[in-house]
C-alpha positions in Angstrom: -79.8 -8.8 -98.0 -80.5 -9.2 -101.7 -79.0 -7.0 -104.3 -82.3 -5.3 -104.9 -82.7 -4.2 -101.3 -79.2 -2.7 -101.5 -80.2 -0.9 -104.7 -83.4 0.4 -102.9 -81.2 1.7 -100.1 -78.9 3.3 -102.7 -82.0 5.0 -104.2 -83.0 6.3 -100.8 -79.5 7.7 -100.1 -79.3 9.3 -103.6 -82.6 11.0 -103.0 -81.5 12.3 -99.6 -78.4 13.8 -101.1 -80.4 15.4 -103.9 -82.9 16.9 -101.3 -80.1 18.4 -99.3 -78.4 19.8 -102.4 -81.7 21.3 -103.6 -82.2 23.0 -100.2 -78.6 24.3 -100.3 -79.3 25.6 -103.9 -81.9 28.0 -102.5 -79.1 30.0 -101.0 -80.3 32.8 -98.8 -83.7 32.9 -100.5 -82.9 36.0 -102.5 -82.5 36.2 -106.3 -84.6 34.8 -109.1 -85.8 31.3 -109.5 -83.5 31.0 -112.6 -80.5 31.9 -110.5 -81.5 29.2 -108.0 -82.2 26.7 -110.7 -78.7 27.0 -112.2 -76.7 27.0 -109.0 -74.3 24.1 -108.9 -76.0 22.6 -105.8 -79.4 22.6 -107.6 -78.0 21.0 -110.8 -76.1 18.3 -108.9 -79.2 17.8 -106.7 -81.4 17.2 -109.7 -78.8 14.7 -111.0 -78.9 12.8 -107.7 -82.7 12.7 -108.0 -82.5 11.3 -111.5 -80.0 8.6 -110.3 -82.3 7.8 -107.4 -85.2 7.2 -109.8 -83.1 4.9 -112.0 -82.0 2.9 -108.9 -85.7 2.7 -107.7 -86.7 1.3 -111.1 -84.1 -1.4 -110.7 -85.3 -2.2 -107.2 -88.9 -2.6 -108.4 -87.8 -5.5 -110.5 -87.8 -7.7 -107.4 -89.3 -5.8 -104.6 -93.1 -5.3 -104.6 -94.1 -1.6 -105.1 -96.4 -1.9 -102.1 -93.3 -2.5 -100.0 -90.6 -0.5 -101.8 -92.4 2.9 -101.9 -93.3 2.9 -98.3 -89.7 2.0 -97.4 -88.6 5.2 -99.1 -90.4 7.0 -96.3 -87.3 6.2 -94.2 -85.9 9.2 -96.0 -88.4 11.5 -94.3 -86.8 10.6 -91.0 -83.3 11.3 -92.1 -84.2 14.4 -94.0 -86.0 15.9 -91.0 -82.8 15.4 -89.0 -80.6 16.8 -91.7 -82.8 19.8 -92.0 -82.5 20.4 -88.3 -78.7 19.8 -88.3 -77.7 21.7 -91.5 -80.4 24.3 -91.9 -81.6 25.0 -88.4 -85.1 23.8 -89.0 -87.3 23.1 -86.0 -87.9 19.6 -84.6 -90.7 19.9 -82.1 -92.5 17.1 -80.2 -95.2 16.7 -82.9 -92.5 16.2 -85.6 -90.6 13.8 -83.5 -93.8 11.7 -82.8 -94.5 11.7 -86.5 -90.9 10.5 -87.3 -91.4 7.7 -84.7 -94.6 6.6 -86.4 -93.0 6.7 -89.9 -90.0 4.6 -88.6 -92.3 2.0 -87.0 -94.3 1.8 -90.3 -91.2 1.3 -92.4 -89.9 -1.4 -90.1 -93.2 -3.2 -90.1 -93.4 -3.1 -93.9 -89.8 -4.1 -94.5 -90.2 -7.1 -92.3 -93.5 -8.3 -94.0 
């Protein structure tokens, strides 16, 4: 695996961590938007998103955008599972079928 693919994987993981932290920053859903915005989870989550963007820019130096961006869709699979595990979000048959389609598409693109 080249360095740039490793960087792309790092960008995907940083984005995942950021997404989970942003969800955690919503708390119980009460309070103002400003309260949510300045919770430690939200602030750190935004930092992870920024880091993910920087890593993605590095990955784009050698990986075609037509391959790199669709590969980030792998995060949709993981985030659906994390939402189910940590936040009790539903995972019905339709969602699982969609996750399977996304996974197949990512594998096809990454192997092209």
